[in-house]
MISE-728011 format. One record per residue (C-alpha): residue number from 0; residue in three letters; x, y, z. Coordinates in Angstrom, 3 decimals, padded with zeros to 6 digits. Example, Ala and Ser with C-alpha at 12.3 -4.5 7.8 and 13.67 -1.06 7.14 Angstrom:
REM residues 2
<0; "ALA"; <012.300; -004.500; 007.800>>,
<1; "SER"; <013.670; -001.060; 007.140>>,
REM end
This chain:
REM residues 86
<0; "MET"; <000.133; -000.145; -000.142>>,
<1; "THR"; <001.590; 003.269; -000.924>>,
<2; "TRP"; <001.737; 006.147; 001.070>>,
<3; "LEU"; <-001.081; 008.138; -001.056>>,
<4; "GLN"; <-003.317; 005.249; -000.372>>,
<5; "ARG"; <-002.837; 004.890; 003.491>>,
<6; "ASN"; <-003.212; 008.840; 003.540>>,
<7; "ARG"; <-005.883; 009.626; 001.011>>,
<8; "SER"; <-008.771; 010.023; 003.639>>,
<9; "TYR"; <-006.440; 012.700; 005.181>>,
<10; "LEU"; <-006.057; 014.198; 001.914>>,
<11; "ILE"; <-009.882; 014.522; 001.461>>,
<12; "VAL"; <-010.540; 016.157; 004.993>>,
<13; "ALA"; <-007.635; 018.486; 003.971>>,
<14; "ALA"; <-008.859; 019.588; 000.764>>,
<15; "VAL"; <-012.451; 019.900; 001.857>>,
<16; "PHE"; <-011.875; 021.935; 005.216>>,
<17; "TRP"; <-008.518; 024.120; 004.456>>,
<18; "ILE"; <-007.960; 023.824; 000.643>>,
<19; "LEU"; <-011.106; 024.546; -000.953>>,
<20; "PRO"; <-012.081; 027.273; 001.364>>,
<21; "THR"; <-009.069; 029.178; 001.243>>,
<22; "VAL"; <-008.830; 029.278; -003.047>>,
<23; "LEU"; <-012.672; 030.056; -002.836>>,
<24; "ALA"; <-011.988; 032.833; -000.488>>,
<25; "GLY"; <-008.833; 033.950; -002.579>>,
<26; "ILE"; <-010.926; 033.859; -005.848>>,
<27; "ALA"; <-013.658; 035.766; -004.472>>,
<28; "HIS"; <-011.099; 038.414; -003.161>>,
<29; "LEU"; <-009.809; 038.301; -006.601>>,
<30; "THR"; <-012.927; 038.877; -008.749>>,
<31; "LEU"; <-015.601; 040.521; -006.681>>,
<32; "PRO"; <-015.670; 044.425; -006.746>>,
<33; "ARG"; <-013.362; 046.698; -004.668>>,
<34; "THR"; <-015.905; 049.313; -004.119>>,
<35; "ASN"; <-019.610; 049.704; -002.600>>,
<36; "ARG"; <-022.075; 049.487; -005.581>>,
<37; "ASP"; <-024.200; 052.389; -004.013>>,
<38; "GLY"; <-021.030; 054.830; -003.874>>,
<39; "ARG"; <-021.111; 054.302; 000.091>>,
<40; "CYS"; <-017.582; 055.077; 001.797>>,
<41; "THR"; <-015.807; 051.360; 002.493>>,
<42; "GLY"; <-014.648; 050.214; 005.777>>,
<43; "ILE"; <-015.472; 049.145; 009.424>>,
<44; "GLY"; <-017.259; 051.665; 011.527>>,
<45; "PHE"; <-019.286; 055.548; 011.076>>,
<46; "GLY"; <-021.726; 054.152; 008.760>>,
<47; "CYS"; <-019.729; 052.526; 006.238>>,
<48; "THR"; <-019.641; 049.047; 004.918>>,
<49; "LEU"; <-016.825; 046.503; 003.518>>,
<50; "ALA"; <-016.459; 046.264; 000.058>>,
<51; "PRO"; <-017.776; 042.995; -001.292>>,
<52; "ALA"; <-013.975; 042.046; -001.807>>,
<53; "ASP"; <-012.893; 043.003; 001.516>>,
<54; "MET"; <-016.201; 041.156; 003.022>>,
<55; "ALA"; <-014.571; 037.788; 001.547>>,
<56; "LEU"; <-011.624; 037.903; 003.279>>,
<57; "PHE"; <-013.196; 039.186; 006.367>>,
<58; "LEU"; <-015.792; 036.102; 006.027>>,
<59; "TRP"; <-012.538; 034.044; 005.620>>,
<60; "TYR"; <-010.931; 035.193; 008.791>>,
<61; "LEU"; <-014.017; 034.488; 010.880>>,
<62; "ALA"; <-014.798; 030.885; 009.397>>,
<63; "ALA"; <-010.762; 030.228; 009.508>>,
<64; "PRO"; <-010.365; 028.611; 013.305>>,
<65; "ILE"; <-013.455; 026.927; 012.796>>,
<66; "LEU"; <-012.451; 025.150; 009.718>>,
<67; "PHE"; <-009.231; 024.725; 011.428>>,
<68; "VAL"; <-010.514; 022.819; 014.452>>,
<69; "ALA"; <-013.105; 021.014; 012.488>>,
<70; "GLY"; <-010.249; 019.558; 009.851>>,
<71; "ILE"; <-008.471; 018.385; 013.193>>,
<72; "VAL"; <-011.299; 016.904; 014.749>>,
<73; "VAL"; <-012.448; 014.966; 011.611>>,
<74; "MET"; <-008.841; 013.883; 011.039>>,
<75; "LEU"; <-008.762; 012.593; 014.603>>,
<76; "ILE"; <-011.771; 010.371; 014.537>>,
<77; "ILE"; <-010.059; 009.053; 011.345>>,
<78; "GLY"; <-007.334; 007.937; 013.201>>,
<79; "PHE"; <-009.464; 006.570; 016.204>>,
<80; "VAL"; <-011.198; 004.707; 013.882>>,
<81; "ARG"; <-008.668; 002.945; 012.106>>,
<82; "HIS"; <-006.771; 002.654; 015.322>>,
<83; "ARG"; <-009.916; 000.439; 016.387>>,
<84; "ARG"; <-009.968; -001.663; 013.592>>,
<85; "THR"; <-006.382; -003.071; 013.381>>,
REM end
Protein backbone atom coordinates (compact mmCIF):
# COMPACT_ATOMS: atom_id res chain seq x y z
CA MET A 1 0.00 0.00 0.00
CA THR A 2 1.47 3.35 -1.02
CA TRP A 3 1.63 6.52 1.05
CA LEU A 4 -1.13 8.10 -1.03
CA GLN A 5 -3.47 5.15 -0.54
CA ARG A 6 -2.86 5.08 3.23
CA ASN A 7 -3.43 8.80 3.69
CA ARG A 8 -6.14 9.47 1.11
CA SER A 9 -8.83 10.16 3.71
CA TYR A 10 -6.61 12.70 5.48
CA LEU A 11 -5.87 14.43 2.18
CA ILE A 12 -9.59 14.61 1.38
CA VAL A 13 -10.31 16.19 4.76
CA ALA A 14 -7.49 18.68 4.28
CA ALA A 15 -8.78 19.54 0.82
CA VAL A 16 -12.39 20.01 1.96
CA PHE A 17 -11.75 21.89 5.20
CA TRP A 18 -8.59 23.88 4.40
CA ILE A 19 -7.55 24.03 0.76
CA LEU A 20 -10.91 24.46 -1.00
CA PRO A 21 -12.21 27.26 1.28
CA THR A 22 -8.88 29.09 1.02
CA VAL A 23 -8.90 28.92 -2.77
CA LEU A 24 -12.55 30.01 -2.94
CA ALA A 25 -11.92 32.96 -0.61
CA GLY A 26 -8.93 33.98 -2.73
CA ILE A 27 -10.92 33.78 -5.94
CA ALA A 28 -13.78 35.74 -4.37
CA HIS A 29 -11.36 38.42 -3.18
CA LEU A 30 -9.79 38.74 -6.61
CA THR A 31 -13.04 38.76 -8.62
CA LEU A 32 -15.48 40.75 -6.45
CA PRO A 33 -15.63 44.54 -6.81
CA ARG A 34 -13.39 46.69 -4.61
CA THR A 35 -15.94 49.44 -4.13
CA ASN A 36 -19.50 49.46 -2.87
CA ARG A 37 -22.17 49.52 -5.50
CA ASP A 38 -24.17 52.44 -4.16
CA GLY A 39 -21.13 54.67 -3.65
CA ARG A 40 -21.09 54.44 0.14
CA CYS A 41 -17.77 54.64 1.91
CA THR A 42 -15.80 51.45 2.43
CA GLY A 43 -14.38 50.29 5.73
CA ILE A 44 -15.60 49.31 9.14
CA GLY A 45 -17.36 51.78 11.38
CA PHE A 46 -19.03 55.20 11.15
CA GLY A 47 -21.78 53.95 8.83
CA CYS A 48 -19.38 52.48 6.30
CA THR A 49 -19.52 48.91 5.06
CA LEU A 50 -16.85 46.64 3.68
CA ALA A 51 -16.48 46.34 -0.06
CA PRO A 52 -17.49 42.90 -1.40
CA ALA A 53 -13.86 41.89 -1.99
CA ASP A 54 -12.91 42.86 1.55
CA MET A 55 -16.01 41.14 2.95
CA ALA A 56 -14.87 37.86 1.38
CA LEU A 57 -11.58 38.09 3.27
CA PHE A 58 -13.30 39.17 6.47
CA LEU A 59 -15.63 36.17 6.34
CA TRP A 60 -12.64 33.92 5.67
CA TYR A 61 -10.91 35.32 8.77
CA LEU A 62 -13.97 34.45 10.82
CA ALA A 63 -14.36 30.97 9.32
CA ALA A 64 -10.70 29.92 9.27
CA PRO A 65 -10.31 29.02 12.97
CA ILE A 66 -13.55 27.03 12.93
CA LEU A 67 -12.57 25.17 9.76
CA PHE A 68 -9.11 24.49 11.17
CA VAL A 69 -10.46 22.96 14.38
CA ALA A 70 -13.15 21.01 12.49
CA GLY A 71 -10.50 19.56 10.15
CA ILE A 72 -8.31 18.51 13.07
CA VAL A 73 -11.28 16.89 14.86
CA VAL A 74 -12.30 14.95 11.74
CA MET A 75 -8.70 13.77 11.24
CA LEU A 76 -8.53 12.65 14.87
CA ILE A 77 -11.76 10.71 14.42
CA ILE A 78 -10.39 9.06 11.28
CA GLY A 79 -7.22 8.12 13.14
CA PHE A 80 -9.18 6.75 16.10
CA VAL A 81 -11.41 4.64 13.84
CA ARG A 82 -8.41 3.30 11.95
CA HIS A 83 -6.64 2.44 15.18
CA ARG A 84 -9.71 0.60 16.51
CA ARG A 85 -10.04 -1.44 13.29
CA THR A 86 -6.48 -2.76 13.40
